[in-house]
N, C-alpha and C positions, 0 to 999 in steps of 0.2 A: 288610484294609481300607486304603484309600489315605489317607494323612495329607496334607491340603493344606499346601503350603509356606508358612511364615511367615518371610519374609526381612526381619526388622525387628521390634524389640521392641514397637512401639506400633501394629502393624497392626490388632490387634483393636479398639483404641480408635478408630483412624482410621475403620475400617469402621462402627463403631457411630455415630460422629459423622455420617458420610455418610448412614447410614440414618435417623437422627433428622431430619436436614435435609430428607430426601426422603419422610418418613413420609406426609405428606398425599397426595403424588402417588402413592406406592405403593398406599395404600388405595384411591384413586380408580381407579387402573389395575387393581388386583385386582378391584374391583367391576365395572369395565367388562369385564374378561376373563371374569368369572363370568357376567355378563349375556350376553356374546356366546356363551360356551360353552353356556349354557342354551338360548339362541335356536337355536344350531346343532343341538341334539338335538331340539328340540320344534318349531321354526318353520322348519327347513330353511335356516338361515343359511349363507352361503357363505364366512364368514371366522371364524377363531379368532385372537384377539389373543394373542400370546405374550409380551407385556411382563409383567414382574413378577419374582418370585424364581426364580433358577436355581441349581442346584448347581454347584460350581466347584472346580478345583484347578489350581495352577501345575504346570508340567512342565519344570523347568529342565534335567533330565537326559535329556529326550526319551525317557522310558521308557513313555509312555502307550500308544503303538500296540503296542509289543512286549508289554507287560503287559496289553493289552486292557482299558484303563480304560473303554471304551465298554460293556463287559459288567458293570461294577461300579457301585456306587452311591456317587457322590461325596458327601462329607460337609459341606463348607463351602458357604456360600451367598453370593450377591450379587444385585444388581438389574440387570436389563437393561430398556431401553437404558442403557448406561453403560460406563465403563472400569473394569477391575479395579484399576488403579493409584490411581484417586481413591477407591477403597473400601478402601484399606489393604493391598493385596497388593503384593508386590515388595520390593525392597531399598531401605533408607534410603540416599540418594545420597551420594557423596563423589567426589573427583577420581579415585579408583581404580575407580569404577563403570564398567561397560561402556556407553558412550554410542554413539549411532547415527551421529553426524556423521563426516565424513571425517577423515583423519589431519591432524595439524598443530596442533591446538589445544592439545595437551599441551606442544608445543614453545613455543607462544606464552606459556604461563605462565612459562617460564624467562626470557623476555624482559621480563617485567613483575614482577620480584621484589618490588617495593614493594606488590603486591597480597597477597602471601602472609600477612602478619600479620592480614589482615582477612577471609580466606576461611573461617576457622573461628573464630567468636567467640561467647562465651556459649552454648556447646553447639550452635551453629547453623552448618550448612554453607552457604556462600554461593557458588553457582557464578558465576564472574566473566564468563562469556561468553553465558549465556542464562538463561531462567527456571529456578529451582531447583524441581524437582517434589518432592512428598512421597514419592513412590516412583518407582523406575526399574526396568524389566525388559525384557529381550529374550528371546524364546523362545516356547514353546508354552504354551497355557493351555486347559483343558477346561471347556466350558460344557454343562450337562446339565439336562434337565427331562423330565417325563412329559406326555403328552397323550392324550386320549381322542377318537378319531375317531367321529363320529356315524354311524348306520346309513345315513342318506340320502346320505352321501358315497361310497357304494360305486359303483365304475365311473366316478367323476368324475376329472377332471384335478386333481390336488392339487399345489400348489406351495408350497414354503417360501421366503418372501421375507425377506432379511436386508439391511437398508439400512445402509450405512456400516460395513462390517466392516474391522477393521484387523489384519492385512491378508489373509493367506491363510486360507481356511477349508477344513476337511475334515469330512465329515458321515457319521455312522453312524445308521441307524435300527435300534434294537435291536442285534443283532450284525452287521448287514449294512452293508458300506461302500458309500456312495452315490457319492461323488466329491469333487473338489476345485475350488474357485473361487479366483481371485486377482485379480479386478478391484479396482482401488484406488478409483476415483472413482464407481463404479456399484454398484448392489445385486447381491448374490449370489442367484441363483435356482436352486433345486433342484426338479426334477420328481420328486415322490415317489408318483406314481400307482400304481406297482407295489410300493411298500414299505408304504404306510399303508392297511391294511384297517380296517374298523370295529372299534373296541375300543381298548384301552390300548397305547401304545407309548412307547419311550424314545428321545429325541433327544439325541445326543451330538455336540457340535461341538468340534473342535480348531482353535483360532485361533492363528496365529503371526504376530508382528509383525516378524520378522527379514527382512533382505535375504538372499535365497538365490541361486538361479541367475539370477533376473531382477533385474538391478541397475538400479534407476531413479535411483540417485544418492543417497548417504547425506546429502547436504546439501540435497536437494530438499525443498520445503515440504510435500510429501505425507507425509513420514515423519521428517523431521529433528527433532532436539532443539531446533534454533534457534528454531522458532516454535510449531507446534501441539504439539510433543513427540511422541515415539513411543509413543502411548497403546496400550492393548490392550483390545479388546472389540468391541461392536456398539452404535452410538449412535443409530441411526435406527429406523424402523418394523420390527417383527418380527411376522410373521403367517403363518398357513397359509390358503390360499384354495382353494376348490373351484369348479370350473366344469364344465359338461357336456362330454362327449367330443367333440362337434362344436361348435365355437365360434370366436370371433375371439381370436387371441393378441395381435395388435398392429395398430395403425392408423398408417400413415405418410402424412403430408400434405406435398406439395411445392406451396407456394402462392407461388412466385416471380413468377407472371404478374400483375403489378400493372396492366397495361394492359387486357387482356381479362378478367382475374380468373377464370381457369379453373384450378382446382387439380387436381393429380394425386393421387388418393387410392388407397392400397394397403392392402387388408385381408389380413392374414396369417391364413388360415383353416385350422384343424386338423380332421382327421377321424380320431379314434382308434378308430373302430369297424371291424368287418371287412366292412362293406358300403359301397358308394358312397353319398354323401349329396348330395341336391339342396338347395341353400341359397338362401334369399332374404335379401338384406341391405337393410333400409330405413335410410336415413341422412338426417340433416338437420344443418345448421350455423346457429348464431346467435351473435351476440356476447354474451359474458358479462362483458366489461369494455370500457369506452370507448363510442363511439357505438352506439346501439341499432340493430340490424339483424338480419333473418332471411333466410337464403338459401332457395331453393326446396327442397322435399323431393325426394329421389331414391331409387331402388332399383335393385338389380342382382341377377341370379340366376346361379348357377354350380353345376356338379357337381364335388364333391371326391371323388377316388378313395379307396378304403378304405385306412386306415393311412397317409395322406399329409398333408402340409402344402402348401398352395397359396396363392400371392399373387394375389389378385383385384384388378384395377385398374379404376378408374373415373375419367373426367374429369368434374369437378364444376364446372359454371358457377355461380359464386356471385352473379352479377348485377352490372350496371354500376355500381350505387350502393354496392356493398360497400365498407366503409371499410378503409383501409390501416393497417398497423402502421408506426410510426416513433417517434422519440424524443420527439416533441411530442404526438402524439395516438395513443397505442398502442391499437389496436382488437384485442381478443383474441376469437377464435372458439372455441367448443366444438362439436365434431362428435360427435353421438350416433348410434351404429349399433346396430341390433337384427337379429340373425341368427335366422332361423326355418328349421326343418326339420320333417319330419313328426313327429319325436319330441322335438326339443330347441329350446330358446330360449336365446340368449346376448346379453348387452349389453356394449358396450365404448364408450369415449369417449376423446377426447384434445383438447388445445387446439392452436391454431396461429394464425398471423397472416399476412396477405398482405404479403410483404416480399421484395425481392431486394436483395442487395448485390453490387456488381461493381467490378472494377478497370478503369478506362478511362484508358489512358495512365498518368500518375502521380497520378491522382485516385481517390478512393473515392466511389462513388455508392450511395445507398440510394433505391430506387424512382425512379431517374433524377435524383435531386438530389444535388449534391456535398455531402459532409459533411466535418467536421473532428473527429477523435477527441480529446476532452479527457479523458484517462484517468489513473487511479491504479492502482497495483498493489495486489493483495490477497495477502499472503504467508501466508495461513492463520493469522492472529493472533486467537486467542480466549482471552483471559486467564483466565477463570474455569474453563474446562474443558480447554482445549488443542485440542479437536476442534470442528469447525463445527456450528452448530445445524442441525437438520433440520425446524424449524417455520417456516412462511412469515412469521409475525409478526416474528421476529428479522431476517429478510432485508428485510422491508418497511422496518424502521427504518434498516438500513444504506443501502439505496438512496435513501431519503428524504434522508439526510445527504449522500450522493454528489451528488444533484441540487441540493440546497440550496447546494452549493459550486460549481455551474455545470458539473459534469462529466457526461459522457454515456457513459462507457466504463470498464470494469474489466478489467484483465488479471490472471488467476489464475496467479501465478508458480509454475510447476512443480507445480500441483495442479488438481483439478477439483472445483468445489463441488457440493453435493447438489441434488436436484431442486427443493427449496423455493427455492433461490437463483434458478433459472431462472424459476420461477413469479412470483417477486417482481419480477425484472428485466423480464419481459414487461410487467407492469403499469406499472413505473416508466419504461419507455422507455430502457433502458440496454443498450449493446452489450457482450457478454461475449466474452472470449478465454480459454478453459481451456487447460491444458497438462498434460504427464505427467511429464517427467524434467528433471534438472539436472546439468550438469557431468559428462556421461558421453561415451563414444565409441560410436556405433552404426554399423551398416552393415558389420559384420565377421562376421556369421553367428552371433553370440551369441544366447542366449535372449531378450535384450531386444528384438531386432529383430522377432521374431514377436509378442512381448507388446504392443509398440506398435501393431501392426496389429490384434490382437485387442481391445485396450482401446479403440482408435478405433472399431471396429465396435460395441462395446457402448455407447460414449458417444454415437455418432450415433443408435443405436436408441433409447436411453432419453431423450435430451435433444434429439434433432435436430429435433423439431417446433416447438421454442420459437424464435420469431423473434428473441429477444435473442441467441441463439447464432449470432453473425455471423462470428466469426473463430476460427481454431484454429491453434495452433503445437504441434509435438511437444514442445518444451521449451526450457529456458533455457541459453544459452551452452555448447553442446555441441561435440563434435569430430566431424569427418566421417571415418568409417572406410570409406566406399564410396559413390561417386557413383551407381553403378547402383541401390543401395538407395534413395538419396535420390530420384532421379528417379522410380523405379517407385512408391515409396510415395506421393509427392505426386500423381502421376497417378492412382493408385488411389483416393485420397480424392476427387479431383475427379470421377472417373467414377462412383463408387458413391453419392456424396451431394454434388451441386453446390449445395447450399443455403447454403453459406458460403464464405469465402476461406481458403486454406491456406498455411501457412509451415512449413518444416522445422526452423528454428532461430531462436529469439528472440535476436537480436543478430547480424545479418548472415547472410543466407540462403546455402545451399549450392547447391540445385538451381535451374536456370534456369526451371523450371516453377512455381515459387512464385508465388502471386497477388500478394503484397505483401512488403515487407521491413520489419524493425524494425532501424533503423540504430544501430550502436554509437556512443557519444559520442566526440568528439575532445576530449581533455583539454588544458587549458592551465594548468599548475600546479594541477591538480585543479579547475579552473573549467570548467563545462559550457557547452553551447551558449548558454545564456541570458545569460551575463555575460562580457564580454571587455573592457569599458571603461566609463567613466562617462558614457555617452550612450545614446540609444535609437535611433539612426539606423543600425541594422544588422539583418540577418537572415541566413539560410543558403539563400536561394533560388537563389544561384549553384550550389549543389550539387543541390538538389532538382529544379530545372528540367531537369537533365541526365539524370535517372533515367527508366527505362522502365517502372517500376511504382511504385505508391504507397509512400511512405517514411514511417515513423513513428519518432520518436526514442525510444531505448531508455533506460529508467530515468533520465530527465532529472531534474535537481534534486539530490537527496541533500544538501541544505543542512542542516547540523546546528545545533541549539541546545543550550543547557545542559539537563541532564536535568530532567524534571518529577518532582520528589520528591513532589508531591501525590498521585501514583497509588499510593504505598505502601500506603495504607489502603483502596484500592478493591478489592484482590484478595481474593475470598471463597472461592476454590476450592482446588485442590491444587497450583497453580503460584504461584511467588513471585518478584518481581523483587529478589532479595537483592543483586544487583550495585549497586542504588541505595544500599544501606547501606554497601557498600564505598566508593562515591564520597563519600557523606556523611562517613564517617570520614576519608577523605583530605582533604576540604575543611576539616574541622575542624583537622586536623593542620597544614595549610598556612596557616591563619589567614584563610580566605576564606569560611567558612560563614556568617558574619554578613552577608556581602555577597550571599547567595544570591538573595534576592528581586529585587534590582536587576539582577544579572547575568542571571538567568533571563529577565526581561522584555526587557532590552536585546538579548540574543541572539535571542529570539523575534521581535522587531521586524525585526532584520536578516534573519532567515530569511524572513519574510513578503515583504519588498521584493525579495529575490532570487528567490523563486518568482514574484512578479509579473513580474520581468524575464524569467524563463525562459519563462513562458507567452506573454507578449507577443511575445517574439522568434519563437516558433513561429507565432503567429497572423499575424505580418506577412509571412510567406512564402507567396505564393499557391499555390505548387506543393508545399507541405508538407501531408501528409495527417493528421498527428496527433502527439500527444505522450503518452507514458506516464510519469507522474511517480512517482518513488520518494521520498516516498510522501505520501499525505494523513495517514498515521499514523506514529507512532514504530515502529521495528523492534526487537523484543526480543532478537534473537540476534546472532551474529557480534561479540560484545563490546558490544552495544547501540548502536544508531544512532538518536538522537533527531531524525529528519529530518522529522517531521510537524508540522503545526499542530494536529493532533488527537492525543490519547493512544491507546493500544491499545484503549480501550473505545469509540472513535468519539466521544469527548467533547472539547469545546474545551479547549485548553491555556491560554486566557485572554488571548491577545494578538492574535487575529484572528477576526473574526466571519464567518459565512457571507456576509453582505452585502458585507463588504470583499473577501473572496476572489472573489466573483462579479463584482465590478467589473472585474476583469481576466481572468476565466475564465468565459465565458458564451457563449451561442449567437451573440450580437452584441456586439462590443466596440469602442468608439472608441479609437483609438490615436494617439499623437503621436510623430513622428520628429524629434528635435532633436539637435544636435551636442554639447551639453554640458549638464550640470545646473548649471554655474557660469558666470555671465555678469558682465561689467563694465557699469557704468552708461552708458558711452559707446558701447555696442553696440546693435544692433537685434536683438531676439530673433526668431528664425525657427523655425518648426516646421511640417512638413507634417502635415496631419491625414488619417488614413486610417480606414476602418471595415471590420473583418472581420465579415461577415454570413454566418453559417451557420444562420440561423433558418429557419422553415418557409416563408417567402415573401419576395418582393421588398419592399423598402421604397421606395415611390414618392415622389419629391419630398420626401425626408426632410430635415428641418432638423437641423443640427448646430450647437449653440451652443458657443462657447468664451469663457472668462473667466479673467483673471489677477488675483488678489486678494492683498493683503498679510495679515499676521498678524491685523490688526484687522478684516478683511473688506472693507476699502476696495478698490474696483475700480480696477485700474491700466489695464486695457484689456479690451475684449470685442468680440465679433462673431458673425456667423452665416453658415453656408454652407447651400446647398440642393442636394441631389444625389440621383439614383436610386441605390439600394443593392441590386443584384441579389443574391439568395441564392446562396451558394457562391462569393462573390468577396471580394477585399480591394480596396477602392475608395479611391482618393485623392480627397478631397472639397475640399481647399483648402490654402492656405498662410497661416499667421499671420505677420505682420510687425509688430513693435511696438517702437518706440524706447524704451529704458529710462532715458533721461535724467531723467524725473521722479522716479526712485527715488534719493534723496539719500544715504540711510544703508544700511549693510549690512543686508540683509533676506532673510528666507526667505519666498517667495511660493508660491502654488499655482496651477497651470494645471489647469483643469477643462474636460472635454468632456462635453456632455449631449445626448442625443437626446430632445428634448421629445416628450411623448406616449407615451414608453416608459419602462421601468425602467433603460435602459442609460446608464451614465455612468462616467467614469473620471477619475483625477486624478494629478498628479505634483508633487513639490516641486521648486522651483528656488531658486537663491541668486544674488542680485545684490549686487555689491560696488562701492564707489566706484572709479572708474578711476584716481583720483589719491590716493595715500596721504599721510597727514600726515607731516611731518618726524619722524624718530625722536628720542625724547627724549635729552637729553645727560646726564641723571642716572642712566642705566642702562648698565652695562657689558655688552656682548654679546660672548661668547667661546665658542669651541668646545672649550675644554679648561680643566680646573681647574689653571691654571698659577699662578705667583707673583703675576701681576698681579691675577688673580681673587681669590686669597687675601688679598692686600693690600687690595683694595677692600672685601671682606667685613669685614676686621679694622677698617677705618675706619668701618664702619657703612653702607656703600654697598649698592646693589642690583645684583645680577648675574643676567643671563640666560645660563644654561649650555646652549647649543644643541649637544648632543652628536651627532657623526656616528656612524653605525652602526659604523664601524671601531674606535671607541674603547671600545665596550661589549663585554665579553668573554663574557658569558653566552650560552647556547645558545637564542636566541630569534630569531624572524622576525616582522617586521611584515606584516600582511595585512588587506585589507578583507574578502574573502570568508572564510567560516568553514571549519572542518575538513570535508573530504569524507568522508561516511559516518561512519567512526570510525577513530581512530588505531590501535586494536588490530588492525584489518585491514590498514591501510596505515601501518606504523610508520615508514617512511622518508619519508613525505610531509612537505614542509617546513612546511606550515601547521599550527599547533598552537593556534589561537585560534578562538573562536566569536562574534566580535563585540567590541564595545568599549562600556563604560559611560562616559558623560560627565556630570559634575555641571553640568547645563544651567543651573542658577540661580546658579552661581558667577560673580562679576563678571569673571573672566578671559575669559569668553565674551561680554561685553557688546557687542563689535564683531565677533563671529563667531557669529551665531545658530545654535543647535543644540538638538536634543532630547536626551533621556537616552540615546539610542543613536546609533551612528555611521551616519548616512544618507549619501546619495551625495556630499555636499560633502566628506566625509572620505576619499573613494576615493584620491585622489592622496596625501594626507597619510599614511594608514596604509600604503599600498604602499611609501612611502619613510620607514619608521620602523623602529626596533628597540627593543622593550619592554625595560625593565630589571626584573630580579628584585629585589624589595624586601626580601628576607630580612635583609639586614644593617642595615636602617634601622628606626627605632622602630615598633612595632606600631600606635601610634595615628596614624601618618602616613598619611593617605588621599590618594592621587593624585586629581587632577581628571579625568584620563583613565586609565581602567583597562582594558587589554586583558583579555579573559576567557579564561583558559587552559583547555586540554584537561581535561575532567572526569576522565579516566583518570589524569592526573598533574598536578593543579592546583597552580599557584604564584601567589603574589601578585605581580602585574605592575603596572607603571606606565609611562606615556609622558609624563606631565606632573605634576609635584608641586612644592610650595613648602615652604621650611623656613627657620627662623632658623639662622644659622651665625655663632656669636660675636655680634658687634654688628651684623652685616649681615643682609640678606635675599636669599634665593636662590630662583630659579625654574629648575627643571631640565626640559628638553624633549629627548626622544630622537626627535623627529620632525624630518625635514629641513625647516628653514625658512630655508635659506641659499642653496641652489643653484637657478639658473635661475628666479628668482622672476618675471621678466617673462613667462615662459611658464606659470606656475603660480599663477593668481589666488587659489585657496584658500589656498595656502601663504603668499602675500604678505599676504592679509588676516588670516590666523591670526597671523602674526608681528606685525602691527600691533596686533591685539587684545591680545596678550601684553604688548607694550611699553606700550600705553596703560594697561593695568591696573597694570603695575609702576611707572609714573610717577605713579600716583594714590595717594590716602590709603587706598584700599581694600586695597592691598598690605600685608598685615600677617600674615605666617605665624604660626601658633599653636604649631607643634611645632619643637623645637630638634633639630638634628642636628650631630654632631661631624664635623669634616672627614675624619678617618681612616675613619669609618664610611661616609661618602659615597664616598670613594675605593675602599673595599672593595666597595661596591655596584656601582660602575662596572666594577671588575675581577673581580667575582664569577664563579667558574666552579663549576658543579655537579660533584659526585663522579660 
């Protein structure tokens, strides 16, 4: 008897808990299976649902085949669909566990030794780089159950369908070996016609989740621990189907002809008999989603030779009024086909949409209309299961959220979603780009080369009819091992299935035959395309206009915020974000945990405005074809990258609404191009107004209203332009020119653009400062060092502004406006270590320098010319008015502006440059004035006392 392995002391209880949680579903599925089985024996049903209880055993020693486990009766049980790991099988994880990811992460642990005390705490292992699973296992596992085949299935074509197997499956029927399948993103299908005769049989599946000879990349999101986890099992539909020996195996529809609307329909017809079969196929198509429409009925006859499969082609004229599929009005057709012979009848159906996508020069066109892809990545992030859902309702929700945020495109980074995703995206009007591999080298004759071709054939067969399947790339950031392979593979894809556009590598193509390119970012101190200065008058069209194919920017954004600790209690499955507990402990140790709420919101607001700049920069370039953002959601792996405005559950993180996001990311977006966010009152504000219109139609004689208002809502200036806005264009509609002399005081104002009669509007903050500063007070000593003069002034009870230059501060810090790129764990040498700045907006020190609680664009120059101080040597109750928010992986209490009593005197310490080139730096000049005005007023009354020696230690503080 085979003893199923129990690698972990609580696996029995974990499995029981899993079963209790799913008991209702199990009972319902069991009843359904029983009903189907009963129907199959008495009512000639063509399907047996195989969901329910299966026998199971792990096979870590790879003994099952040699010892013929398929001939034995496995004793343990679990539920399918599901993963054995979430049901208590496998090893309790530790750092010594065998993980799937690539090499190097163990070495990273040695570079962050401050993590180690928190990685095992209170009996709980916390993985620092990705979700901690309840169980981890790589290897073979055996799934077994019995089935009774009804008498009426004799001589039928019997197929076992396994949706979403992870990864390789080998199948035995009784003692007979059937074969192996290793499709990753498609279902495994086994033709069991010659194995399953009427009566009882035993089905034994050996599933293996290891990377073997086919290396798709251990960090790819199809298999990596980083996101979905390397689960083990079958999580989609599992059934046996029976069909007559003569019938339709598959229907392929090529409906690219959006002008004449003639579709090429290919019926793959089988004849498993020993005689030729004359078949008649009656078929008809009608919309089942979108505009109601029915195409004419058609039929075709053909003779199929004995024992063969033949593709029968028909040109199907759908009619001149047949509606098209696009992102705005997605019309979905269902074609129903009925095959008849003298002895057999078979039915088959599929869905499709009339849609063509093409590359014309450097532009993307759908049905002849230029489009702009506003995309997000999906890195296979499913927090409660690890694996993607296979029900359409789950995907309906996801694409609803995608569209609510103004997006029309999803790139599936190094993985392929299940069929339900395509069905939902068809209806939502979202363009999809699936992939296969990540960080590998192909084209060198290794098994991966043929697997890519085979997997592509499978993917195009099962998902190719879906109009949402518009783009395809082999994978992410790979290496070219052979140009001949690249060229021939891309040309093969284009030849066998021209219904979409093809790319060989996501981030800079290899083959000249690629239809489009996804362009790698150019980094400037880890700042991406969207942000290079504190103005909006820039784009990258100088680059895009010179390209000979459509260019999409690769993984743009990656702007991090502070971690969202609120998700800790949302995880209800077998995966846990225990790294958040590590960060929480580190924050408490550093004395910044009590500042969490403020820091979290301030960093999120900065993140939002940077995504706004990123998307707007892309939209302003008329020859740019799209942007793929990383990401709309937080990324749970690679050391955790909180780069999304949504959490891993697709829920809001609380600082940006869909409406706010859509104001700068939509089919039509009004845009402003101005030279600076900061203006002097003696200047004339100028801004060119443009509109990016990628909507369904031209906007004729469209009015565009502009308005500049102050904080009270008072209108400073307004106006209107009228212009035609052709779809697929970025149109300049007018120039705003507004003298700012009426603004007497330092003010934050809002520029708003509105397209009346539509939902499209957008806005930007601006800051206007008096062109003439007040004389500096004589009762404040301004100095750049804590010298004897400063000490003497403090001793006398004076007021001192200590404006420290960066060179005088010894700690290892850097001032920055933009936040950490991705995560410091992945890019340890990157100079930026902050994720925004919190400002005490209601503090009187800002009375003449209007600000919100986060660092908006008026802070750009100030923060880029600053050096935060580490506050460790100063009293804990001393709270800076400006607090840079440090890296969550190694948080420190930082300050760039704080006040203190020193002896009899009053001190304001500023580590932002407010001394150099003030005539060219209006924000710095105004900030300095605000500080001095505050210090010369009665409001300047620090509450916390600091000893001079502690202050000097803080300035010279150097970390170990």
